[in-house]
N, C-alpha and C positions, 0 to 999 in steps of 0.2 A: 540497415545491421547486415554484414555478407560473411557471417561468421559460419562456419562449420554446425548444419542443423537449423541456418535460417530459414530451408523452405518448411521446415513445420510449423511455423507460426503463422499467422493473420495479426497484423500488428493495428488496432483501431488506439487513436491518441486524439482526442479532442480537447480540444484546448478551452478553457473556463471564461466565459463570456464576460466582458468590461463591466464589472460593477454588481459581479457575480460571487459566490464562493462556494467551492464545489461541495460542501456537507448539505447547502439550502439547493443540491440539485441531485439527489439522489434517485428521485425517481424517472428522470430527467436521461441520468446516466444507468436505470434497471430496461426502460425502456430502447435506448440506445443499442446495447445489448443485444437485447431481443431483435431488433430491425437486420441487424448485423448476420446473427444464426439462423434470420428466413431469408438475407438475401446472397449468404455463403455458405459453403459444405463446412461447420462446425462441429469438430467431437464436442459433444456436452461434457466430456469428464478430461478434457486436457483446454478448460479456461482458465487461464493465468490469468492474476490482477497485479498491476503495479504505479506505482503513481511514486512524484518525486515532489518535496515541497509542498505547498497548496495541494496540487495532488495526489501525495499520499496521504493527508486529512479526509481528500475526498473519495483514496480509496478505503481507507477506513469507515469512512460512515458508508460507502454502497457494502461494504462487503459484513458490517455490521446489520445492514438491513437486509439485507442476501446473501449470507455466508453458504445459501446451495449452490449459489452458481457457478464457484471457484473452485479450483482444486489447489490452488497454493496462492500463496501472493508473495512479492517483491516490492518492499516500500521503502524510500529512501530520504530522509534528512525532513523526516513528519513528527506527526503525534496524533493521538486517536481522538476521531472529535463521533460523537453518535450523527446520526441527521439530524439537520437543523432546520430554521427559519428563515425566513427571506430576509431578519431583522439582524443577523448574525452579522459584527463587523469584524472585520480582519485582525485589530488589536485584541479582539475579544478570541479569536481563532488561536491566536500564536500564544495568547497567555495559558491556553492549556495546554502546550508544551511544556509548561512548569509546572504544570497541575500531579497530584498522585495521580493514578488508574485504578480504580477498583475492579478487582475479580468479577463481581457479581457484573460492574457494566460492561465486560467483555467476553461475558460467560457463554454465549452464542457461537464464538470465535475461538474456542478452546480447541476445536475438530480440526482448522484450518492451518494447514503448513503454512509460518511465515517466515520469510527473512529478512531481517530488517540492517538498515545499516545508514550512519550517520556519520557525519564529521563531528571529531573532538572539540575543534576550536569554531563551529557553526556561528555564528552571531545572527543570523536572523532567526534560526527555530533554534531554539535551546537543545541540546544533544538528549536532555530527560524526556520528551519525545516520543524518542523511541524505546530507554532504558527501562519507560516506565507502565509504558504497553506490554514492552516484554517479561518484567515480570510478572504483572498481571495476569499473562497467560500461562506463567508455570516457570518461566524460566530455564533453565538448564533441565530441569526435570523429563521437559518435553522431548531433550533428544534433539535428534537433527532434524525433526518437524518443529522446530522454530530455533532460528538462530537470529545471533546479534553481533553486527561486526562495528564496533566503531575503528575509524581511522582517523590514527592519534595525531596525524598533521594534515587531517583534512578539515576543508572549512565548508561552506554548504554548497558550491558546487561540485560535488563529486558524482555524480551519476554519470559523466561519461566513463569513467572509468570502471563502474561496478556496471553500468549497462557492456562494457568490454570484456568483462572475467567471463572465459567459455564456463567452466564450471557451476556462474548462475542457471546455466540453461540447461543443462544439466541435469541441475537438482530439479529443476521447475517439471522440465520433463519428467521425474523419478513417481511424482505426484500423477495421481489420477485420482 
């Protein structure tokens, strides 16, 4: 990314190991962030979380276990998942995107600013995965701290366009 303000970001983009699912690796992700914070100069009030598809499920998992680590989150084409055991299967994880999310399950996340993105025509992860967590977190009552953008003509692979939106980075940087 070479947009205006790019120098303000240190991007850590782990890849999920084959045969694993991010919600099963929550403690490993938290440890990775700890190591990055030790190795690089990082303002702890400006750590932002993002994830796309399976990575969005993992981002929710990490945020729900450690909401204190993040100033804001931008999650794309995913669904809510708490941390999970190693027995979690992909089909079960994807099914969670069709399930309602209870406000009590995301209560620890109500103070975290979140911008959700999803393609209305997504056939991989049900769009309800973003809609349900948006509503459980308070929906429109949270104002600019909780946003949901459904791209009506978008399918699953919308992240290229989302990550090119300058307003996303302006929004992230507005949170500490």
